[in-house]
N, C-alpha and C positions, 0 to 999 in steps of 0.2 A: 809468609802468610800460611803456608801449608807445612810448616816444619814438623807437625805432629803426625804427618802421613808419609809413608814410604810409597813410592811408585815402583811397581815390578813389571819389567818388560821381558817376556820370554821371546826368544828369537832364534831362527834357524836360517842360515844363508840370507841375511837381511840385505835389502837394497839400500841405496843412499838415503831413502826416506827415513831411515832410523835417525839420522842426524836431525832432520826437521822435527821429528817427534820429540826428541830430547830438547832441542832449542825451544820449541813451543812450551814444553813443560817448565823449563827454567824461567822463561819470560812470564809464565803464569804464577810463579812463586813456589813451584815444587823443587826443592833443593836436594831431597833424598831420593835418588834414583838408583835402582838395582837392575842390572841387565843379566839375563842368563843366556849364554851362548850354548845352545843345545846341539853341540857337535858340528858346527858349521864347517864346510869344506874350505871356504875362502875366508881367511882371517883378516884380510886387508881392511875391511870396514872397522874392525875393532881397534886398529892402531891409533885412531884419533880419540879413543874413549879412555885414555889413561887416567883422566881425572874422575872417573866414575867407577863404582864397584861392579866388576864384571865377573860373574861366576861361570865356570866353564865345564861342560860335559865333554869327555874325551870322544864320545860317539853320540849320534843322534838317538835320543831316548823318547822323544815325544813331548808335546806341550804339557801334558799332565805332570810328567817328571820334572820338567823345567819349572813349573809353578811350585812344586813341592820343594825343590832345591832353594828357590827364592824365599819361600815361606820359612824354611828352616833357618836360613840366615837372618831373616828379619825378626825372628823370635828373640834373638840376642841383642836387639837394638832397643833404643828408648823411643817408642812411638805409641800412638793410639791405634793405628790401623794401617792397612796396605790396600792400595788400589791397583788393579791389574789393567794394563794398557797394551794394546797391540802395537806392532813395530812398523806399520805400513800406512799411517795417516787415515785409516778407516774410521777413526774416532775423532771428532772435532774437539779441540782443546776446551771450548766453552762447555761442552758436555762433560768432559773430565772434571772441570771445576764444579759443575752442577752436582755430580755424584759426590765429590769430595765435600762440598758444602752441606749436602744432605747428611752425610756421615758425621760431620762435626756437630751437626744439630742434634742427631738422634743417637749416635754412637752404636748404631745397629747395622746389620748387613744392608748394603744398598746395591741394587741391580739397575744397570742402565738398560732400558727397554727401547729397542730400535723401532722407529716408525718407518715401515717399508714403503717404497714408492715404485714408479714405473721403471726406474733405473736398476732396481734390485734384480739380479739374475733369477729367472723363474725357478730354477731347480733349488736355489738357496732358500727362496721364499717358501716354496712348497715343503721342503724338508723341515724348515723351522716351524711352520704352521702344524704340520703333522706331528712332529715330536712334542710340541707344546700341548696340542689337544690330548694326545695319549698320556703325557705326563700329568696334566691337570686332572684328567679323569681318574687316573690311578691314585694320585696322592691328594686329591681334594684341595688343590691349590689354584691360584689364578695368575700364574706366571705367563705373560704373553710373549716372552722371548726367552726360551730355554737355552739358546745358544749364544747369548750375548757374552762377549769377553770383557766388557767393562763392568767390573764388580769391585766393591769395597768391603773388606772384612775387618772386624775388630782384632787387635793383636792377640787377645786371649783365646781366640778360636783357632789360631794357626797350627798349633800342635795337633789338634784333632783333624784338621784338614789334610795334614801330612799323612794321616793314616787312612784316608779315603782311597779306595782302589781305583785303578785306571792309570794308564801311562800316556794316552794320546788325547784326542778331542773328547772321548767319552768321559774323561775325568771330570770335566765341567758339569756334565749331567749328573754324575755320581755325587758331586758336591751339593747340587740342588736336592738330590734324594736325601742326603744326610741332613740338610737343613729342614726339609719337609718332615722327615721321620722324627726329628727332635723338636718339632713345633717351634722352630726358630723364627722370630719376627724378622720380616724382610720389608724394606722400603723400596719403592720403585721410582725411577726418574726417567722421563721420556727423553730419548736422544735421537739424533739423526742417523740414518743408515747411509754410509758413504761407500760407493763402489766405483773404482776407477780402472786403471790399466795394470794394477798390481798383480803379481803372480802369487796366488794363494796356495798355502800348503794344505788347505782343506780339500780332500779328494771327495767330490760330491757323493758318489755311490758308496765307496768303501767306508768313509767316515760317517755318513748318514746311517749306514747299516750298523756300525759300532754303537752309535748313539741310541738307535732304536732298540738294539739288543740290550744295552745297559738299562734302558727304561723298563723293558719287559722282564728283565732278570728278577727272579724271586728274591725278595729281601731276606737277609738272615735274621 
């Protein structure tokens, strides 16, 4: 059903939840799955992924670089676009399908916008609201979730996205800056915010600082 869309999963020291993410994607009809191992120390999880395309960084370079590595590979494939998915079940498979369906309908950039609830960690909610407010004020946009990882991009945009600066979580903000500065049409799909007992590689203070610094940085 989704043969025209590639799924890109950047990962670093993943838990066994990665298997569930992949199984859910396959059951939903996503057959083209690319995984980027961003210098994981324990390679055991990847031994069961021999039937999938796994791109490997020799050392940890950050989520931004992992996404760029995946984008570069996908530019050489036959597809319409790529959807980025996290490795820890924080995104419901029904929401992944909603984003994919919207992309197939519009062929435009699609952002999954999380609806936060009482289970959302306060510091994550505060950081997201603050970054979204500052970003929208500066770039005259109306993006209600600037830190969402569930995004879909047309294939023809990937080469440009590989040139966007940023190696870690700030890269995703820089991508939004690129889209805003180029007046790129973006569609939005409401998705659930899921937080469980996973160990996040997002460091609340350090990465929030990087993100805010990226937003406030003067554009060239």
